[in-house]
C-alpha positions in Angstrom: 0.0 0.0 0.0 1.4 3.4 -1.0 1.4 6.1 1.7 -0.6 9.2 0.7 1.6 12.2 0.4 -1.2 14.7 0.7 -2.8 16.1 3.9 -6.5 17.1 3.5 -8.5 19.8 5.2 -12.1 20.8 4.9 -13.3 24.4 5.3 -16.8 25.8 5.3 -18.1 29.4 5.4 -21.6 30.5 4.6 -22.7 28.3 1.7 -19.1 27.7 0.4 -17.2 24.4 1.0 -13.5 24.1 0.3 -11.6 20.8 0.1 -7.9 21.6 0.5 -5.0 19.3 -0.3 -1.5 20.2 0.7 1.9 18.6 0.6 5.5 19.9 1.1 6.7 21.6 -2.1 7.7 24.8 -3.8 4.6 27.0 -2.9 2.3 26.3 -5.8 -1.4 27.4 -5.1 -4.2 26.3 -7.4 -7.9 27.0 -6.8 -10.3 25.1 -9.0 -7.4 24.4 -11.5 -6.4 28.2 -11.7 -3.7 30.1 -9.9 -5.0 31.5 -6.7 -4.1 35.1 -7.4 -6.0 34.8 -10.7 -9.0 33.2 -9.1 -9.1 35.9 -6.4 -8.2 39.2 -8.1 -9.3 41.2 -4.9 -6.4 41.9 -2.5 -8.6 41.3 0.6 -9.3 37.7 -0.5 -5.7 37.1 -1.5 -4.5 38.2 2.0 -7.3 36.0 3.5 -6.3 32.8 1.9 -2.6 33.4 2.8 -3.4 34.1 6.5 -2.7 30.5 7.8 0.6 30.3 6.0 1.7 33.7 7.1 0.7 32.9 10.8 2.7 29.7 10.8 5.6 31.2 8.7 5.3 28.5 6.1 4.5 30.6 3.1 6.1 29.1 -0.1 7.0 25.7 1.6 3.7 23.9 0.7 2.0 23.1 -2.6 -1.8 23.6 -2.2 -4.7 22.4 -4.4 -8.2 23.5 -3.6 -11.6 22.6 -4.9 -14.3 25.1 -3.7 -18.0 25.2 -4.5 -20.9 27.4 -3.5 -21.3 31.0 -2.3 -19.4 34.1 -3.4 -15.8 35.2 -3.4 -15.7 36.2 0.3 -17.3 33.0 1.6 -15.0 30.9 -0.7 -11.8 32.7 0.5 -12.8 32.2 4.2 -13.6 28.5 3.5 -10.1 28.1 1.9 -8.6 29.8 4.8 -10.1 27.4 7.3 -9.4 24.4 5.1 -5.7 25.3 4.9 -5.5 25.9 8.6 -7.0 22.5 9.3 -4.6 20.8 6.9 -1.6 22.5 8.5 -2.8 21.4 11.9 -3.0 17.8 10.8 0.5 18.0 9.2 2.2 19.6 12.3 0.4 19.6 15.6 2.7 22.4 16.9 0.9 24.8 14.6 -2.4 24.4 16.4 -1.9 27.1 19.2 -0.7 29.6 16.7 -3.6 28.9 14.3 -6.1 29.0 17.2 -4.6 32.3 18.5 -5.3 33.9 15.1 -8.7 32.5 15.0 -8.2 30.4 12.0 -9.6 27.1 13.3 -12.9 28.5 14.5 -15.8 27.9 12.2 -17.9 31.1 11.5 -21.4 29.7 11.8 -23.2 32.7 10.6 -25.6 31.8 7.7 -28.2 33.6 5.7 -31.5 33.9 7.6 -34.5 32.3 5.9 -37.3 34.2 4.4 -40.4 34.1 6.5 -44.0 34.0 5.3 -46.0 37.3 5.3 -42.7 39.2 4.8 -40.7 40.4 1.8 -37.4 39.0 3.2 -36.1 37.5 6.3 -37.2 40.5 8.4 -38.3 43.2 6.0 -42.0 43.5 5.8 -44.1 44.7 2.8 -44.6 48.4 2.5 -47.5 49.6 4.5 -50.1 51.9 2.8 -52.6 53.7 5.0 -54.9 54.5 2.0 
C-alpha cells in the first residue's frame, strides 16, 4: 500500500465548501485548477487565503490544491482559509496554538437567515399603505 503524500483539510463558510489538499513543495497554489491570485483578483481575499501560511511562517513551503464550490468570493476565500489551517494542523500539531490564537480554526457559523411568510425578506415586511 502506498502512503498518501497529501494532507486534507475541509473548510466551510456561509454556503461555500472548500476541500484543501497540501503537501510539502515549492509554494504552488491552485484554486479550481487556476492560480489562486488569478481566481481571487481582490487583494482582501488574497490576504485572507494566505493568512494560515503567514501565521505559521510556512509561506512558499507547501503546494496547495483547492476545490471550492458554492457561495461568493468572500465565503469561498474564508472556506479556503479554514481548510488550509485544518490541513496544516493535521500536518504539524505544533501549529495548532498559533492557528487558534489567530482564530483560523474557529468555524464562523453565521448563515443567511431564511425568508419568513408574510414578509418580503427574512425580516423586512411589505410596504404599509394607509390608504
